[in-house]
FIMI-742570 format. One line per 4 residues: number of its first residue (from 1); their letters; for each residue y, x, z of C-alpha. Coordinates in pm, 1 decimal, always signed. Layout:
BEGIN
NUM	a	Y X Z ~ ...
END
This chain:
BEGIN
1	mrqv	+4.7 +20.9 +8.9 ~ +338.0 +132.2 -69.5 ~ +609.9 +160.6 +205.6 ~ +955.7 +143.2 +110.8
5	avet	+1241.0 +243.7 +393.8 ~ +1470.2 -97.1 +420.0 ~ +1765.3 +124.3 +417.1 ~ +1720.6 +242.8 +65.5
9	idpr	+1706.3 -121.2 -74.9 ~ +1954.4 -391.2 -218.7 ~ +2172.4 -503.7 +90.4 ~ +2078.9 -885.5 +1.7
13	lvel	+1711.9 -808.1 +65.7 ~ +1810.2 -693.1 +371.1 ~ +1949.2 -1021.6 +478.8 ~ +1609.2 -1159.5 +385.5
17	ldqv	+1459.8 -933.9 +593.6 ~ +1654.2 -1002.4 +886.9 ~ +1577.1 -1371.7 +841.8 ~ +1179.0 -1303.0 +819.0
21	erge	+1234.8 -1130.6 +1163.4 ~ +1363.8 -1427.3 +1293.8 ~ +1054.0 -1623.6 +1188.7 ~ +1141.0 -1758.8 +855.9
25	dvvl	+912.7 -1720.1 +513.3 ~ +1115.3 -1650.8 +214.6 ~ +963.1 -1693.9 -124.4 ~ +1104.0 -1479.9 -401.6
29	trag	+1133.2 -1604.3 -738.2 ~ +1176.5 -1490.1 -1082.4 ~ +1292.7 -1743.6 -1338.5 ~ +1245.0 -2007.5 -1087.4
33	rpva	+848.3 -1929.8 -1053.0 ~ +745.2 -1777.0 -697.3 ~ +631.6 -1388.3 -758.8 ~ +630.0 -1315.7 -378.2
37	rlvq	+631.3 -1417.0 -20.2 ~ +826.0 -1263.6 +271.4 ~ +634.1 -1312.3 +582.1 ~ +665.8 -1172.8 +926.0
41	tspd	+379.3 -898.1 +1034.3 ~ +201.3 -974.0 +1316.5 ~ +205.3 -688.5 +1615.7 ~ -211.8 -647.3 +1538.6
45	eraa	-123.8 -556.6 +1152.7 ~ +155.5 -307.8 +1256.9 ~ -97.7 -156.3 +1543.2 ~ -356.4 -143.1 +1287.5
49	sara	-112.7 +42.5 +1017.0 ~ -5.3 +290.8 +1307.5 ~ -373.9 +375.9 +1366.0 ~ -460.1 +396.8 +1002.1
53	itae	-185.6 +673.9 +962.9 ~ -253.8 +857.4 +1268.9 ~ -627.6 +882.3 +1186.0 ~ -498.5 +1020.9 +821.1
57	lral	-317.3 +1281.0 +1000.1 ~ -584.2 +1392.2 +1227.1 ~ -809.8 +1445.3 +902.6 ~ -542.2 +1612.1 +738.5
61	haew	-470.5 +1844.8 +1028.4 ~ -851.3 +1906.7 +1048.1 ~ -904.6 +1990.6 +658.3 ~ -616.3 +2224.4 +713.1
65	akrg	-733.9 +2379.4 +999.0 ~ -1045.6 +2458.3 +783.6 ~ -842.2 +2635.6 +551.0 ~ -676.9 +2835.6 +772.8
69	mkpf	-347.9 +2651.5 +763.0 ~ -114.4 +2592.7 +1046.2 ~ -76.5 +2214.1 +1092.7 ~ +286.4 +2057.1 +1162.6
73	tade	+368.8 +2047.1 +1521.8 ~ +434.7 +1703.2 +1685.2 ~ +844.4 +1819.0 +1721.1 ~ +817.7 +1870.7 +1315.7
77	irsm	+673.9 +1548.1 +1211.3 ~ +951.6 +1380.3 +1402.6 ~ +1200.9 +1542.8 +1244.7 ~ +1050.6 +1424.0 +935.1
81	ideg	+1014.2 +1076.2 +1029.5 ~ +1370.8 +1101.3 +1128.0 ~ +1465.2 +1267.2 +814.7 ~ +1317.4 +971.2 +608.4
85	rr	+1535.3 +741.4 +776.1 ~ +1855.9 +886.3 +659.4
END
């Protein structure tokens, strides 16, 4: 699944996401035909996504260790996350 930072998208979509966070479903249309629906994710979905990402990072670090490469530190990872939010 592709992820896109909210800050990088059209301000109108940001407003729609605010509505979704308040519990509203939003249907996006093209030429009057529905093409997508924005719905609030559940806490369980967010937790599952975080667990999947954590598992992928651990696997990547293990692979790097096998190859003798130095994995990123927690501080480096936090820095990259913060940089991605700008």
